[in-house]
PLY file of the C-alpha trace (Angstrom):
ply
format ascii 1.0
element vertex 107
property float x
property float y
property float z
element edge 106
property int vertex1
property int vertex2
end_header
18.39 3.91 -18.30
15.14 5.61 -17.36
14.25 8.86 -19.04
13.44 11.39 -16.25
11.08 13.20 -18.63
8.98 10.07 -19.18
6.07 10.42 -16.76
3.88 7.69 -18.28
4.81 5.20 -15.56
4.11 7.70 -12.76
0.62 7.61 -11.33
-0.55 11.21 -11.02
-1.77 12.23 -7.59
-5.40 13.25 -7.74
-6.57 13.14 -4.15
-9.43 15.61 -4.65
-8.26 17.63 -1.65
-10.54 20.54 -2.53
-13.61 18.43 -1.79
-12.50 17.32 1.69
-15.06 18.26 4.35
-14.01 20.41 7.31
-13.34 18.12 10.28
-11.84 15.28 8.20
-8.92 13.55 9.97
-5.44 14.05 8.49
-3.18 11.01 8.75
0.62 11.14 8.38
2.60 8.47 6.54
3.40 6.70 9.81
-0.32 6.20 10.51
-0.64 8.85 13.21
-3.49 11.35 13.00
-1.98 14.84 13.18
-5.26 16.74 13.27
-8.41 17.58 11.37
-9.05 19.79 8.35
-9.92 23.21 9.70
-9.95 25.28 6.52
-9.50 24.89 2.75
-7.22 27.46 1.16
-5.86 28.18 -2.29
-2.50 26.68 -1.31
-3.74 23.60 0.55
-5.39 22.56 3.78
-5.08 24.22 7.18
-5.08 21.43 9.77
-5.98 21.97 13.41
-3.43 19.88 15.29
-4.70 17.38 17.83
-1.35 16.30 19.32
-0.72 17.13 22.99
2.19 19.32 21.86
-0.34 21.49 20.01
0.18 23.46 16.87
-1.51 23.63 13.51
-0.28 22.47 10.11
-0.45 23.62 6.52
-0.72 20.67 4.16
0.29 21.32 0.57
-1.55 19.33 -2.11
1.78 17.73 -3.10
1.97 16.10 0.37
-1.41 14.34 -0.03
-1.35 10.80 -1.38
-5.05 9.97 -1.17
-8.36 10.95 0.34
-10.71 8.19 1.47
-13.40 7.51 4.06
-10.83 7.35 6.87
-9.31 10.75 6.06
-6.63 12.66 4.19
-3.47 10.53 3.91
-0.09 12.22 3.66
3.19 11.01 2.18
5.12 12.76 4.99
5.55 12.09 8.71
4.35 14.52 11.39
7.91 15.85 11.73
8.06 16.54 7.98
4.68 18.26 7.82
4.82 22.04 7.56
3.79 23.80 10.76
1.37 26.67 10.31
2.74 30.04 11.31
0.58 31.99 13.78
-0.44 34.48 11.09
-1.81 31.62 8.96
-4.25 30.56 11.65
-6.44 33.62 11.13
-9.77 32.60 9.66
-11.55 34.10 6.73
-10.21 32.48 3.55
-12.46 29.44 3.45
-13.31 28.58 -0.11
-16.99 27.84 -0.60
-17.86 24.54 -2.19
-14.28 23.44 -1.93
-13.10 25.75 -4.67
-10.25 28.08 -3.92
-10.99 31.64 -4.92
-7.53 32.66 -6.05
-4.23 33.59 -4.45
-4.12 34.70 -0.85
-4.22 38.45 -0.34
-1.63 40.08 1.93
-2.92 41.08 5.37
0 1
1 2
2 3
3 4
4 5
5 6
6 7
7 8
8 9
9 10
10 11
11 12
12 13
13 14
14 15
15 16
16 17
17 18
18 19
19 20
20 21
21 22
22 23
23 24
24 25
25 26
26 27
27 28
28 29
29 30
30 31
31 32
32 33
33 34
34 35
35 36
36 37
37 38
38 39
39 40
40 41
41 42
42 43
43 44
44 45
45 46
46 47
47 48
48 49
49 50
50 51
51 52
52 53
53 54
54 55
55 56
56 57
57 58
58 59
59 60
60 61
61 62
62 63
63 64
64 65
65 66
66 67
67 68
68 69
69 70
70 71
71 72
72 73
73 74
74 75
75 76
76 77
77 78
78 79
79 80
80 81
81 82
82 83
83 84
84 85
85 86
86 87
87 88
88 89
89 90
90 91
91 92
92 93
93 94
94 95
95 96
96 97
97 98
98 99
99 100
100 101
101 102
102 103
103 104
104 105
105 106
C-alpha cells in the first residue's frame, strides 16, 4: 500500500509562473488556447480570454503544469478553469519583475 504522506515519487510542479511575460498564450489540457497572460498577481495569472464567447480567467499556480516556449500549459480544461469575476479585471496589481508584492488589498 502506498503511503499518502510519501511525496518522494511526486514530481513537484515548478512552472516558474511568476516569470511568464505578459502576452504569453495559455493552453488548456485539451490543447486549446484559452487566452493570453494579461497580468501577474499574488494569487496567479489573470488571463485575457480569446474565445468567441469572451470572458477572462484567473489561473491559480496549482493549475499550471509547465511553462515553455509555446506558452503556459494547464492541467485543467477550459470548462474547469476559473472564470475571472468582473471586479478582478480591474488593472493595477501588476507585480514588477514577476514578483508578487504581497496579498491583494480590498478595493
